[in-house]
C-alpha positions as CSV (number, residue, x, y, z in Angstrom):
1,X,4.0,10.0,1.8
2,X,3.4,7.1,-0.6
3,X,1.0,4.5,0.7
4,X,3.3,1.6,-0.3
5,X,6.6,3.2,0.7
6,X,8.9,1.0,2.7
7,X,8.5,1.8,6.4
8,X,9.9,-1.4,8.0
9,X,13.0,-3.3,6.9
10,X,14.0,-6.7,8.2
11,X,17.6,-7.7,7.6
12,X,19.4,-11.0,8.2
13,X,21.6,-10.4,11.2
14,X,24.9,-11.1,9.5
15,X,24.2,-8.3,7.0
16,X,22.7,-5.9,9.5
17,X,25.6,-3.7,10.4
18,X,26.8,-3.2,6.8
19,X,23.3,-2.6,5.5
20,X,22.6,0.0,8.1
21,X,25.9,1.9,7.3
22,X,25.1,1.8,3.5
23,X,21.5,2.8,4.1
24,X,22.5,5.8,6.2
25,X,25.1,6.9,3.7
26,X,22.6,6.8,0.8
27,X,19.9,8.5,2.8
28,X,22.1,11.4,3.5
29,X,22.9,11.8,-0.2
30,X,19.3,12.5,-1.0
31,X,18.8,16.1,-2.2
32,X,15.9,17.8,-0.4
33,X,14.0,20.8,-1.7
34,X,11.5,22.0,-4.3
35,X,10.3,18.9,-6.1
36,X,10.1,20.9,-9.4
37,X,13.8,21.5,-9.4
38,X,16.1,19.1,-11.3
39,X,18.0,16.7,-9.0
40,X,15.6,17.0,-6.0
41,X,14.4,13.6,-4.8
42,X,12.6,14.6,-1.6
43,X,10.1,17.5,-1.4
44,X,8.2,18.8,1.7
45,X,5.5,17.0,3.6
46,X,2.0,17.9,2.5
47,X,1.1,20.2,5.4
48,X,2.0,21.7,8.8
49,X,-0.2,19.1,10.5
50,X,1.5,16.2,8.8
51,X,4.9,17.6,9.5
52,X,4.0,17.9,13.2
53,X,2.8,14.2,13.2
54,X,6.0,13.0,11.7
55,X,8.1,15.0,14.1
56,X,6.1,13.7,17.0
57,X,6.5,10.1,15.8
58,X,10.3,10.6,15.5
59,X,10.5,12.1,19.0
60,X,8.4,9.3,20.4
61,X,10.5,6.7,18.7
62,X,13.6,8.1,20.4
63,X,11.8,8.2,23.7
64,X,10.8,4.5,23.3
65,X,14.4,3.4,22.8
66,X,14.8,3.2,19.0
67,X,18.3,4.1,17.8
68,X,18.3,7.1,15.5
69,X,20.9,6.3,12.8
70,X,20.5,9.5,10.7
71,X,18.1,12.3,10.0
72,X,15.2,13.1,12.3
73,X,15.0,16.8,11.9
74,X,14.4,19.5,9.3
75,X,17.3,20.1,6.9
76,X,19.5,23.1,7.4
77,X,18.6,26.0,5.1
78,X,15.0,24.8,4.6
79,X,13.4,26.3,7.6
80,X,10.4,27.6,5.5
81,X,8.2,24.8,4.4
82,X,7.5,21.4,5.9
83,X,10.7,19.6,5.1
84,X,12.2,16.6,7.0
85,X,15.5,14.8,6.5
86,X,15.3,11.1,5.5
87,X,15.3,9.4,8.8
88,X,16.6,5.9,9.6
89,X,16.0,4.1,12.9
90,X,17.6,0.8,14.0
91,X,17.0,-1.7,16.8
92,X,13.4,-0.5,17.1
93,X,11.3,-2.0,19.9
94,X,8.6,-4.2,18.4
95,X,5.9,-2.9,20.6
96,X,6.5,0.8,20.0
97,X,4.4,3.0,17.8
98,X,7.2,3.8,15.4
99,X,7.3,0.1,14.4
100,X,3.6,-0.7,14.6
101,X,1.9,2.4,13.1
102,X,2.0,4.1,9.7
103,X,4.1,7.3,9.7
104,X,3.6,8.7,6.2
105,X,6.8,10.5,6.2
106,X,10.5,9.9,5.2
107,X,11.1,7.5,8.1
108,X,12.2,3.9,7.9
109,X,12.7,1.4,10.8
110,X,15.3,-1.4,10.5
111,X,15.5,-4.6,12.7
112,X,17.5,-7.8,12.3
113,X,16.2,-11.3,12.0
114,X,17.8,-14.7,12.7
115,X,15.9,-17.1,10.5
116,X,13.4,-17.2,7.7
117,X,10.6,-18.2,10.1
118,X,11.6,-15.3,12.3
119,X,11.4,-12.8,9.4
120,X,8.0,-14.1,8.3
121,X,6.7,-13.8,11.9
122,X,7.9,-10.3,12.3
123,X,6.7,-9.2,8.9
124,X,3.2,-10.5,9.3
125,X,2.9,-9.2,12.9
126,X,1.2,-6.0,11.8
127,X,-2.4,-4.6,11.6
128,X,-1.5,-3.5,8.0
129,X,-0.9,-5.4,4.8
130,X,-0.8,-3.3,1.7
131,X,2.6,-4.1,0.2
132,X,5.8,-6.1,1.0
133,X,9.0,-7.0,-0.7
134,X,11.5,-9.9,-0.5
135,X,15.1,-9.3,-1.5
136,X,17.4,-12.3,-1.9
137,X,19.6,-14.1,-4.5
138,X,17.7,-17.3,-3.5
139,X,14.7,-17.1,-5.8
140,X,13.1,-20.2,-4.3
141,X,13.2,-18.6,-0.9
142,X,11.7,-15.4,-2.4
143,X,8.8,-17.3,-4.0
144,X,8.2,-19.2,-0.8
145,X,8.1,-16.1,1.4
146,X,6.1,-14.1,-1.1
147,X,3.2,-16.6,-0.9
148,X,3.2,-16.5,2.9
149,X,3.5,-12.7,3.4
150,X,0.2,-11.2,4.3
151,X,0.0,-8.3,1.8
152,X,-2.0,-7.3,-1.2
153,X,1.1,-7.1,-3.3
154,X,4.6,-8.6,-2.8
155,X,7.6,-7.5,-4.9
156,X,10.6,-9.8,-5.5
157,X,14.0,-8.1,-5.7
158,X,12.3,-4.8,-6.5
159,X,9.9,-2.4,-5.0
160,X,7.0,-0.3,-6.3
161,X,6.4,-1.4,-9.9
162,X,2.7,-1.8,-10.6
163,X,0.6,-2.4,-13.7
164,X,-2.8,-1.1,-14.5
165,X,-3.9,-4.6,-15.7
166,X,-3.3,-6.1,-12.2
167,X,-5.3,-5.7,-9.0
168,X,-4.1,-3.2,-6.3
169,X,-5.2,-3.3,-2.8
170,X,-4.4,-4.5,0.7
171,X,-5.4,-6.9,3.5
172,X,-6.2,-6.4,7.2
173,X,-6.4,-2.6,8.0
174,X,-5.0,-1.7,4.7
175,X,-8.3,-1.6,3.0
176,X,-11.1,-3.7,1.4
177,X,-11.5,-4.4,-2.3
178,X,-9.2,-3.9,-5.3
179,X,-8.4,-1.2,-7.8
180,X,-7.0,-1.6,-11.4
181,X,-7.7,-4.3,-13.9
182,X,-11.0,-6.1,-14.2
183,X,-11.1,-6.3,-10.4
184,X,-11.3,-2.6,-10.1
185,X,-14.5,-2.6,-12.2
186,X,-16.3,-4.5,-9.5
187,X,-16.4,-1.4,-7.4
188,X,-18.6,0.3,-10.0
189,X,-21.0,-2.7,-10.6
190,X,-23.9,-4.1,-8.7
191,X,-24.6,-7.8,-8.5
192,X,-28.2,-8.8,-8.8
193,X,-29.6,-12.3,-7.9
194,X,-32.7,-13.7,-9.7
195,X,-34.1,-17.0,-8.4
196,X,-36.9,-19.1,-10.0
197,X,-38.4,-22.0,-8.0
198,X,-39.9,-24.8,-10.1
199,X,-40.4,-27.7,-7.7
200,X,-43.8,-29.0,-6.8
201,X,-42.8,-29.1,-3.2
202,X,-43.7,-26.0,-1.1
203,X,-40.9,-23.5,-0.6
204,X,-41.8,-22.8,3.0
205,X,-38.9,-24.9,4.3
206,X,-39.0,-22.9,7.5
207,X,-42.4,-24.3,8.4
208,X,-42.7,-27.7,10.0
209,X,-45.3,-30.2,8.7
210,X,-48.1,-31.3,11.1
């Protein structure tokens, strides 16, 4: 339930099978429980309503033809509380809600791409644009894609680090304006315009001369 949490992952097709296997293995290692306990990495969802929304999104994704790789249900032994297993979907239809809408739960969707242009098109084909990340050993490619991704923040070979000195905010339906840094102060200021006219010509430019 982090606004910038990774929800869609695009993987070069040659790496796709191995990454899915590794992602599934790592997801199933995550310890779920009371977030105040040592070693717990995933706590419960915030409410019954949100748990129901996430559960419905998972069920709809399966109905729409997405392949459930792991997770998708409450963990055994944690029937009380609004817990959900880390959930990984693969081969997700590009027009289904699971891919196109924000879930705000421990759900990630993974799809392959065949070229850099294909990846950029798929990444930018969204109504949202808060955050994105590029992972590659080719730093020139990372820089090139980072400039073309439609997002308020783009990470290169990392995810989530932010700094209070720098602006935070999104594009498209991910919000208007920026927080943090000097940009964040603009939300608390009012801009005032004062104009003085000193020409001998009349200001009534909207009136035609006879």
